[in-house]
C-alpha positions in Angstrom: 26.8 11.3 -5.2 24.7 9.3 -7.7 25.6 5.9 -6.0 25.1 5.6 -2.2 28.4 4.8 -0.5 28.5 1.3 1.1 32.1 1.0 2.2 35.6 2.5 2.0 38.3 0.4 0.5 42.0 1.1 -0.2 43.3 -0.9 -3.2 46.2 -0.3 -5.6 45.4 -2.9 -8.3 45.0 -1.7 -11.9 41.7 -3.6 -12.0 40.3 -3.8 -8.5 36.7 -4.6 -9.6 36.9 -8.4 -8.8 37.3 -7.4 -5.1 34.5 -4.8 -5.1 30.7 -5.1 -4.7 29.7 -1.7 -5.9 29.0 1.5 -4.0 32.5 1.7 -2.4 34.7 4.7 -2.1 37.9 3.4 -3.7 41.1 4.9 -2.3 44.4 4.7 -4.3 47.7 6.6 -4.5 47.9 5.7 -8.2 51.4 4.1 -7.8 50.5 1.3 -10.2 48.6 3.5 -12.6 50.3 3.6 -16.1 51.3 6.9 -17.5 49.3 6.4 -20.8 46.2 8.4 -21.1 44.1 5.5 -22.5 45.1 3.2 -19.6 44.1 5.8 -17.1 40.8 6.3 -18.9 40.2 2.5 -19.0 40.9 2.3 -15.2 38.2 4.9 -14.4 35.8 3.3 -16.9 36.1 -0.1 -15.1 35.3 1.5 -11.8 32.3 3.4 -13.1 31.0 0.3 -14.9 31.2 -1.6 -11.6 29.0 1.0 -9.9 31.8 2.2 -7.6 30.5 5.1 -5.5 33.6 7.4 -5.8 37.3 7.5 -6.3 39.6 8.9 -3.6 43.0 9.8 -5.1 45.8 10.3 -2.6 48.4 12.8 -3.8 51.9 13.3 -2.5 53.0 9.7 -2.8 53.0 8.5 -6.4 51.6 11.8 -7.9 51.8 15.4 -6.8 48.4 16.0 -8.3 45.6 13.9 -9.8 46.7 13.0 -13.3 44.7 14.9 -15.9 43.7 11.7 -17.7 42.1 10.4 -14.5 40.3 13.7 -13.7 39.0 14.0 -17.3 37.8 10.3 -17.3 36.0 10.8 -14.0 34.1 13.7 -15.6 33.4 11.6 -18.7 32.0 8.6 -16.8 30.3 10.5 -14.0 32.5 9.1 -11.2 32.9 11.4 -8.3 36.6 12.2 -7.6 37.9 13.2 -4.2 41.4 14.5 -3.6 43.0 13.1 -0.5 45.9 15.4 0.5 49.1 14.3 2.2 49.5 13.2 5.0 45.9 12.0 5.4 46.1 8.3 6.3 43.7 6.1 4.4 42.9 4.2 7.6 41.3 7.3 9.0 39.0 7.6 6.0 38.2 3.9 6.3 37.3 4.3 10.0 35.0 7.3 9.3 33.4 5.4 6.5 32.8 2.3 8.7 31.3 4.5 11.4 29.0 6.1 8.8 27.9 2.7 7.4 27.3 1.3 10.9 25.1 4.3 11.9 23.1 4.1 8.7 22.5 0.4 9.4 21.4 1.2 12.9 19.0 3.8 11.6 17.6 1.4 9.0 17.1 -1.3 11.7 15.3 1.1 14.0 13.1 2.2 11.1 12.4 -1.4 10.2 11.5 -2.5 13.7 9.1 0.5 14.1 7.5 -0.5 10.8 7.0 -4.1 12.0 5.3 -2.8 15.2 3.1 -0.5 13.2 2.3 -3.2 10.6 1.2 -5.6 13.4 -1.2 -3.0 14.8 -2.5 -2.2 11.3 -3.0 -6.0 10.6 -5.0 -6.5 13.8 -7.1 -3.3 13.4 -7.6 -2.8 9.6 -6.9 -6.0 7.8 -5.1 -7.1 4.7 -5.8 -4.1 2.4 -4.3 -1.8 5.0 -1.2 -4.0 5.3 -0.7 -3.8 1.6 -1.0 -0.1 1.7 1.5 0.3 4.6 4.0 -2.0 2.7 3.6 0.1 -0.4 4.4 3.3 1.5 7.4 1.8 3.4 9.0 0.1 0.5 8.2 3.0 -1.9 7.3 0.7 -4.7 4.1 -1.1 -6.0 2.9 -3.9 -3.7 -0.1 -6.0 -4.7 -1.8 -9.2 -3.6 -3.7 -11.8 -5.7 -5.9 -14.0 -3.6 -6.5 -17.7 -4.4 -9.9 -16.9 -5.8 -8.5 -14.4 -8.3 -9.2 -11.1 -6.6 -6.5 -8.4 -6.7 -5.6 -5.9 -4.0 -3.8 -3.1 -5.8 -3.5 -2.0 -9.4 -1.0 -1.1 -12.1 1.6 -3.1 -14.2 2.5 -5.4 -11.3 -1.1 -6.6 -11.1 -1.1 -7.2 -14.9 2.1 -9.2 -14.5 0.5 -11.3 -11.7 -2.5 -12.1 -13.9 -0.1 -13.0 -16.7 1.8 -15.4 -14.5 -1.4 -16.9 -13.2 -2.7 -17.5 -16.8 0.6 -19.1 -17.7 0.5 -21.4 -14.6 3.8 -19.9 -13.3 2.8 -18.6 -9.9 5.2 -20.1 -7.3 4.1 -22.9 -4.9 5.3 -23.8 -1.4 8.0 -21.5 -0.1 9.6 -20.7 -3.5 10.0 -17.1 -4.4 9.7 -16.3 -8.1 11.7 -13.5 -9.8 10.2 -12.8 -13.2 10.9 -9.8 -15.5 10.5 -6.8 -13.2 8.6 -8.4 -10.3 9.2 -10.8 -7.5 6.3 -13.0 -6.3 6.0 -14.5 -2.7 3.4 -17.2 -1.9 1.1 -16.4 1.0 0.9 -19.9 2.5 -1.1 -21.4 5.3 -0.9 -24.8 6.9 -2.2 -26.7 3.9 -2.1 -24.5 0.8 -1.5 -21.0 -0.7 -4.0 -18.4 0.2 -2.6 -16.0 -2.4 0.5 -14.3 -3.7 2.2 -11.0 -3.0 4.1 -9.3 -5.8 6.3 -6.2 -5.7 8.6 -4.5 -8.2 12.1 -6.0 -8.2 13.9 -2.8 -9.3 15.6 -1.1 -7.8 16.9 -4.0 -5.7 15.7 -4.2 -2.1 18.2 -3.5 0.7 18.6 -5.8 3.7 16.3 -3.9 6.0 13.7 -3.5 3.2 13.8 -7.3 2.5 13.5 -8.0 6.2 10.4 -5.7 6.3 8.9 -7.4 3.2 9.2 -10.8 4.9 7.2 -9.5 7.8 4.5 -8.2 5.4 4.4 -11.7 3.9 4.0 -13.3 7.3 1.3 -10.9 8.4 -0.7 -11.4 5.3 -0.3 -15.2 5.5 -1.6 -15.2 9.1 -4.5 -12.9 8.2 -5.5 -15.2 5.3 -5.1 -18.3 7.5 -7.8 -17.2 9.9 -10.1 -20.2 10.1 -13.2 -19.9 8.1 -15.3 -21.1 11.0 -14.1 -18.2 13.2 -14.7 -15.7 10.4 -18.3 -17.1 10.0 -18.9 -16.9 13.7 -17.8 -13.2 13.8 -20.1 -12.4 10.9 -23.0 -14.1 12.6 -22.4 -12.2 15.9 -22.0 -9.0 13.9 -25.4 -9.5 12.1 -27.1 -10.2 15.4 -25.6 -7.0 17.0 -26.6 -5.1 13.9 -30.3 -6.2 14.2 -30.3 -5.2 17.9 -28.7 -1.8 17.1 -31.3 -1.1 14.4 -34.1 -1.9 16.8 -32.5 0.2 19.6 -32.2 -2.8 21.8 -28.4 -2.7 22.3 -25.7 -0.2 23.2 -23.3 1.1 20.6 -20.6 0.3 23.2 -20.9 -3.4 22.2 -19.2 -2.4 18.9 -15.8 -2.3 20.7 -15.8 -6.1 20.8 -15.6 -5.9 17.0 -12.8 -3.3 17.0 -15.2 -0.5 16.2 -15.3 2.8 18.1 -18.9 4.1 18.7 -17.5 7.7 18.5 -16.0 7.4 15.0 -17.8 4.4 13.4 -20.1 5.1 10.4 -23.5 3.6 9.5 -23.8 2.6 5.9 -26.7 1.4 3.6 -26.2 0.6 -0.1 -28.4 -0.5 -3.0 -27.2 -1.7 -6.4 -27.5 0.5 -9.4 -30.0 -0.3 -12.1 -27.2 -1.8 -14.3 -25.5 -3.9 -11.6 -25.9 -7.6 -11.6 -27.4 -8.7 -8.3 -25.0 -11.6 -7.7 -21.9 -9.7 -8.6 -23.0 -6.7 -6.5 -23.7 -8.8 -3.5 -20.2 -10.5 -3.8 -18.6 -7.0 -4.1 -20.6 -5.6 -1.2 -19.6 -8.6 1.0 -15.9 -8.3 0.1 -15.8 -4.5 0.6 -17.5 -4.8 4.0 -15.3 -7.7 5.2 -12.1 -5.9 4.1 -13.2 -2.8 5.9 -13.6 -4.8 9.2 -17.3 -3.9 9.2 -20.2 -5.7 10.8 -22.8 -6.1 8.0 -25.7 -8.0 6.6 -27.0 -8.2 3.0 -30.7 -8.9 2.6 -31.7 -9.1 -1.0 -30.4 -6.0 -2.6 -29.7 -4.0 0.5 -26.4 -3.8 2.4 -26.5 -2.5 6.0 -23.3 -2.1 7.8 -21.4 -0.3 10.6 -17.7 0.3 9.6 -14.7 2.2 10.9 -15.0 4.6 8.0 -17.1 5.0 4.8 -16.5 2.2 2.3 -16.9 2.0 -1.5 -19.0 -0.7 -3.2 -18.8 -0.7 -7.0 -22.1 -0.3 -8.7 -23.9 1.1 -5.7 -26.0 4.0 -4.4 -24.7 4.5 -0.9 -25.7 6.5 2.1 -23.7 7.0 5.3 -24.1 8.8 8.6 -21.9 9.2 11.7 -22.9 6.7 14.4 -22.4 8.9 17.5 -24.4 7.7 20.5 -27.6 6.8 18.5 -26.9 3.8 16.3 -30.6 3.3 15.4 -30.9 6.9 14.3 -27.7 6.8 12.3 -28.7 3.6 10.5 -32.1 5.2 9.6 -30.4 8.4 8.3 -28.0 6.2 6.2 -31.0 4.3 4.7 -32.8 7.6 3.9 -29.5 8.9 2.3 -29.1 5.7 0.2 -32.7 6.0 -1.1 -31.9 9.6 -2.0 -28.8 8.6 -3.8 -30.7 5.9 -5.7 -33.5 8.4 -6.6 -31.0 11.0 -7.9 -28.7 8.5 -9.6 -25.6 9.5 -7.7 -23.1 7.2 -6.0 -23.1 8.7 -2.4 -25.3 10.9 -0.3 -24.2 12.1 3.2 -26.9 11.4 5.7 -25.9 14.2 8.0 -26.9 17.3 6.1 -28.5 16.5 2.7 -32.0 17.8 1.9 -32.5 14.7 -0.2 -32.4 12.7 3.1 -35.4 14.7 4.3 -37.2 14.1 1.1 -36.5 10.4 1.2 -38.4 9.9 4.4 -41.6 7.9 3.6 -44.1 10.5 5.1 -42.5 13.4 3.2 -42.2 11.4 0.0 -46.0 10.8 0.1 -46.6 14.5 0.8 -44.4 15.5 -2.1 -46.0 13.0 -4.4 -49.4 14.3 -3.5 -48.4 17.9 -4.0 -46.7 17.0 -7.3 -49.9 15.3 -8.5 -52.0 18.4 -7.7 -49.5 20.5 -9.7 -49.2 18.2 -12.7 -51.9 20.0 -14.6 -50.0 23.3 -14.2 -46.5 24.4 -15.1 -44.9 23.2 -12.0 -42.4 20.4 -12.4 -43.1 17.0 -10.9 -39.4 16.0 -10.6 -38.6 16.0 -6.9 -34.9 15.8 -7.7 -35.2 19.4 -9.0 -36.3 20.6 -5.5 -33.7 18.5 -3.9 -30.9 20.1 -5.9 -31.9 23.6 -4.9 
């Protein structure tokens, strides 16, 4: 059926639509239905226009069969028609329909509760971007966030509409929800002010369980964004201190568990800006990407060093990464060699685990290759080390 059934309702009025919400299976014996073809057609047209789910016509009381005008109109307007034979009582159909609706609501509630539990774990472990991704998957529609400083999490027409509302000064304040065009916008509010806004597509309309889940998403994001800046700064300071000790081999990778990172699966990352990247913009993007990935990191000049749950993407970067394993210092060194190789070759990413470029990027080997290339410069041999690295 094109329209999901929401209820079963027996009603004999010629125009029952004032008493219907849409989605019902309407049961009738047709006793008040006029004999005129046009009136029968108008009756079916009213039901279809009101998004009724289906028409159940009981035969054997007022009509021995479904009137041809009704059957033809149901085909014309795409309204499913069910024939209810005598002596099937309508109350039995209503009872079956009620049981079906109740079971569907129980399934939706269980699904929503499980989503809430999963979302809470995602929020604690992976942060705001993962919460938005989980919401997008559960609701099966675009979900985006615009932070108070103008950064967007997500893409597509909904983001464009958010920026349009921001430029027009129409973003909602306080606890007011804004419905505009094809989106609805929820403020992400803290104790004192809005930290951002969540927007999602408003069509098709959200059901009760979906709206309940959306409110949980709004709450999780509001709490994440309300995290006191002082605590965030303290975590970053402790992370930088641990990172220095890991680089120098003076601390155990096991300490990473205090930051929600697993030594067995974490990744060491080093990134440098491309030649065309603006340093201030690149540093801001690198800091944001690292923070959103729940990484511990430091940015010294034009070098990002980080340990993250998984590889991250920093726009305008040459990036190297390596699995941490049990040797954090070695992994960070391999990641740095890989980033240098990526910068030399002009590529976005080099894997520090297996690339020949990583070997060539080590300082001692670089000097040896440069010396060899210099000796060959008078001959026909190429001096472009990237050629050897690509073989």
